[in-house]
Backbone as JSON, one array per atom type, in Angstrom:
{
  "sequence": "MGEKKRKERANNNFIFGKKNYTFMLIGLGIIALGFILMSGGGSDDPNVFNPEIFNWRRIHLAPTLVLIGFGFQVYAILLNPDKRKNS",
  "N": [[-33.73, 23.3, -9.66], [-31.32, 22.82, -12.78], [-30.25, 20.4, -14.94], [-27.78, 20.92, -15.78], [-26.73, 21.85, -13.78], [-26.63, 19.75, -11.84], [-25.34, 17.82, -12.47], [-22.67, 18.69, -12.75], [-22.2, 19.47, -10.16], [-22.31, 16.77, -9.31], [-20.47, 15.97, -10.45], [-17.02, 14.7, -9.89], [-15.9, 14.17, -7.22], [-14.61, 12.56, -5.64], [-12.39, 12.1, -3.03], [-9.64, 11.9, -2.74], [-6.87, 12.68, -5.35], [-5.39, 11.82, -8.59], [-3.1, 11.52, -7.84], [-2.76, 10.77, -5.33], [-4.42, 8.11, -5.21], [-2.36, 6.78, -7.27], [0.02, 6.37, -5.4], [-1.11, 5.24, -3.21], [-1.96, 2.18, -4.33], [0.68, 1.47, -5.2], [1.61, 1.4, -2.64], [-0.03, -0.16, -1.45], [1.29, -2.47, -2.95], [3.67, -2.86, -2.48], [3.44, -3.86, 0.51], [1.92, -6.07, -0.07], [4.11, -7.56, -1.47], [5.9, -7.68, 0.55], [4.26, -9.77, 2.4], [4.49, -11.59, 1.03], [6.73, -12.64, 0.79], [7.45, -12.81, 3.15], [5.74, -15.66, 3.44], [5.57, -19.29, 3.67], [8.24, -21.93, 4.33], [7.63, -23.71, 5.92], [7.56, -26.73, 7.54], [6.85, -30.16, 6.04], [6.06, -32.09, 7.9], [4.95, -32.43, 10.94], [7.04, -33.21, 13.0], [9.13, -32.57, 12.39], [12.03, -29.96, 12.38], [12.25, -27.23, 10.7], [15.1, -25.09, 10.13], [15.04, -22.74, 8.09], [12.78, -21.16, 8.31], [13.61, -19.27, 9.35], [15.13, -17.32, 8.29], [17.42, -14.72, 6.3], [15.1, -13.2, 4.56], [12.92, -13.32, 5.76], [12.83, -12.62, 8.25], [13.99, -10.06, 7.99], [14.11, -8.41, 5.45], [10.98, -8.59, 4.57], [9.21, -7.59, 6.54], [10.19, -5.31, 6.79], [10.09, -4.18, 4.42], [6.63, -4.22, 4.62], [6.78, -2.64, 6.51], [7.46, -0.22, 5.2], [5.64, 0.09, 2.86], [3.21, 0.62, 4.7], [4.68, 2.91, 5.32], [4.13, 4.49, 2.77], [1.57, 4.29, 2.43], [0.36, 6.09, 4.18], [1.77, 8.85, 3.72], [0.16, 8.82, 0.96], [-2.4, 9.21, 1.98], [-1.89, 11.67, 3.4], [-0.83, 13.38, 1.32], [-1.37, 16.55, -0.68], [-3.23, 17.16, -3.32], [-3.6, 19.19, -4.84], [-2.2, 21.31, -4.38], [-0.16, 23.65, -5.14], [2.91, 24.49, -6.79], [3.22, 27.43, -7.44], [1.98, 29.11, -5.31]],
  "CA": [[-32.06, 23.15, -10.51], [-31.09, 22.5, -14.02], [-29.71, 19.28, -15.07], [-26.3, 20.94, -15.79], [-25.75, 21.87, -12.26], [-26.87, 18.57, -11.03], [-24.08, 17.1, -13.38], [-21.7, 19.65, -12.59], [-22.24, 18.77, -8.78], [-22.19, 15.41, -8.76], [-18.98, 15.5, -11.14], [-15.11, 14.96, -9.32], [-16.68, 14.01, -5.92], [-13.5, 11.93, -5.09], [-11.83, 12.31, -2.0], [-8.13, 11.94, -3.25], [-6.64, 12.34, -6.53], [-5.02, 10.56, -9.13], [-1.8, 10.93, -7.17], [-3.12, 10.0, -4.13], [-4.62, 6.53, -5.3], [-1.36, 6.17, -7.57], [0.86, 6.12, -4.45], [-1.98, 3.9, -2.49], [-1.63, 1.41, -4.98], [2.4, 1.89, -4.8], [1.97, 1.02, -1.26], [-0.22, -1.82, -1.22], [2.03, -3.54, -3.34], [4.81, -3.15, -1.22], [2.64, -4.52, 1.9], [1.49, -7.65, -0.47], [5.36, -8.22, -1.7], [6.36, -8.35, 1.97], [3.84, -10.58, 3.03], [4.18, -13.09, 0.1], [8.08, -13.0, 0.98], [6.97, -13.76, 4.84], [5.04, -17.15, 3.59], [6.09, -20.41, 3.28], [9.34, -22.2, 5.45], [7.01, -24.59, 6.55], [7.7, -28.49, 6.99], [5.07, -31.18, 5.71], [6.24, -33.45, 8.63], [5.03, -31.96, 12.23], [8.01, -33.4, 13.7], [10.8, -32.04, 11.86], [12.22, -28.82, 12.47], [12.95, -26.23, 9.36], [15.25, -23.7, 10.23], [14.23, -21.9, 6.95], [11.71, -19.84, 8.49], [14.61, -18.09, 10.7], [16.33, -17.08, 7.49], [17.23, -13.21, 6.79], [14.53, -12.87, 4.17], [11.7, -13.59, 6.77], [12.95, -11.83, 9.4], [14.5, -8.78, 8.34], [13.64, -7.59, 4.87], [9.8, -8.9, 4.57], [9.12, -6.76, 7.64], [11.04, -3.93, 6.62], [9.02, -4.03, 2.68], [5.69, -4.17, 5.06], [6.72, -0.79, 7.03], [7.73, 1.16, 3.79], [4.09, 0.03, 2.35], [2.58, 1.15, 5.15], [4.62, 4.67, 5.14], [3.72, 4.86, 1.11], [0.0, 4.35, 2.39], [0.33, 7.16, 5.4], [2.3, 9.56, 2.55], [-0.6, 8.92, 0.05], [-3.76, 9.75, 2.64], [-1.68, 13.41, 3.9], [-0.43, 14.4, 0.13], [-2.39, 17.79, -1.45], [-2.58, 17.1, -4.93], [-4.09, 20.36, -5.1], [-1.29, 21.98, -4.01], [0.81, 24.37, -6.34], [4.21, 25.66, -6.24], [3.5, 29.07, -7.28], [1.0, 30.13, -4.99]],
  "C": [[-32.07, 22.43, -11.68], [-30.18, 21.07, -13.87], [-28.46, 19.33, -15.6], [-26.02, 21.33, -14.5], [-26.01, 20.55, -11.88], [-25.01, 17.74, -11.76], [-22.8, 17.51, -12.71], [-21.33, 19.23, -10.78], [-21.83, 17.54, -8.6], [-20.79, 14.63, -9.84], [-17.62, 15.51, -10.14], [-15.94, 14.94, -7.82], [-15.65, 12.55, -5.09], [-12.72, 12.74, -3.67], [-10.33, 12.78, -2.16], [-8.43, 12.41, -4.55], [-5.96, 11.51, -6.9], [-3.66, 10.13, -8.63], [-1.81, 10.31, -5.96], [-3.28, 8.39, -4.17], [-3.14, 6.23, -6.27], [-0.07, 5.73, -6.27], [-0.14, 5.07, -3.59], [-1.77, 2.75, -2.95], [-0.12, 0.63, -4.85], [2.66, 0.62, -3.58], [1.37, -0.38, -1.0], [0.25, -2.96, -2.41], [3.29, -3.83, -3.02], [4.33, -3.86, -0.42], [2.4, -6.06, 1.15], [3.13, -8.76, -0.6], [5.75, -8.87, -0.23], [5.7, -9.25, 2.69], [3.84, -11.95, 2.3], [5.74, -13.18, 0.44], [8.4, -13.5, 2.49], [6.67, -15.04, 4.63], [6.06, -18.05, 3.29], [7.46, -20.64, 4.42], [9.13, -23.4, 6.45], [7.65, -25.96, 6.56], [6.85, -29.31, 6.85], [5.25, -32.46, 6.74], [6.16, -32.53, 9.92], [6.33, -31.76, 13.4], [9.14, -33.06, 13.32], [10.8, -30.48, 11.76], [12.93, -28.23, 11.18], [13.54, -25.12, 9.55], [15.38, -22.45, 8.92], [13.68, -20.3, 7.58], [12.44, -18.74, 9.76], [15.8, -17.35, 9.45], [16.26, -15.37, 7.5], [15.95, -12.62, 5.72], [13.01, -12.53, 5.04], [11.68, -12.79, 7.73], [13.47, -10.72, 9.42], [13.78, -8.05, 7.05], [11.77, -8.23, 4.32], [8.85, -7.77, 5.45], [9.15, -5.49, 7.21], [10.09, -3.44, 5.35], [7.5, -3.8, 3.86], [5.31, -2.59, 5.69], [6.95, 0.04, 5.95], [6.54, 0.68, 3.48], [3.78, 0.94, 3.09], [3.09, 2.95, 5.16], [4.09, 5.24, 3.7], [1.99, 5.36, 1.65], [-0.34, 6.01, 3.48], [0.5, 8.21, 4.49], [1.14, 9.81, 1.4], [-1.89, 9.69, 0.76], [-3.17, 11.16, 2.69], [-0.84, 13.81, 2.42], [-1.57, 15.08, -0.26], [-2.09, 17.6, -2.51], [-2.77, 18.08, -5.45], [-2.96, 21.78, -5.0], [-0.46, 22.42, -4.76], [2.14, 24.77, -6.11], [4.24, 26.85, -6.46], [2.73, 29.5, -6.62], [0.84, 30.71, -4.32]]
}
């Protein structure tokens, strides 16, 4: 087998396309943002209760962002970048 054929065969062996990886990075960013928003709210003194852990951001916004990020991941995996409109 010639060197040219070997290079052609070894080229472009990625499972996903550029569009898939872009959506995956967007999804990972959204998931990371959700986990960052969930963090914090603790108290330095274990005998003192801090009601900040039950605010709207940690209970509603952050988990919603994490689920949206997982939705982006599923979409990125199922997206077919080779599909053309005029097939």
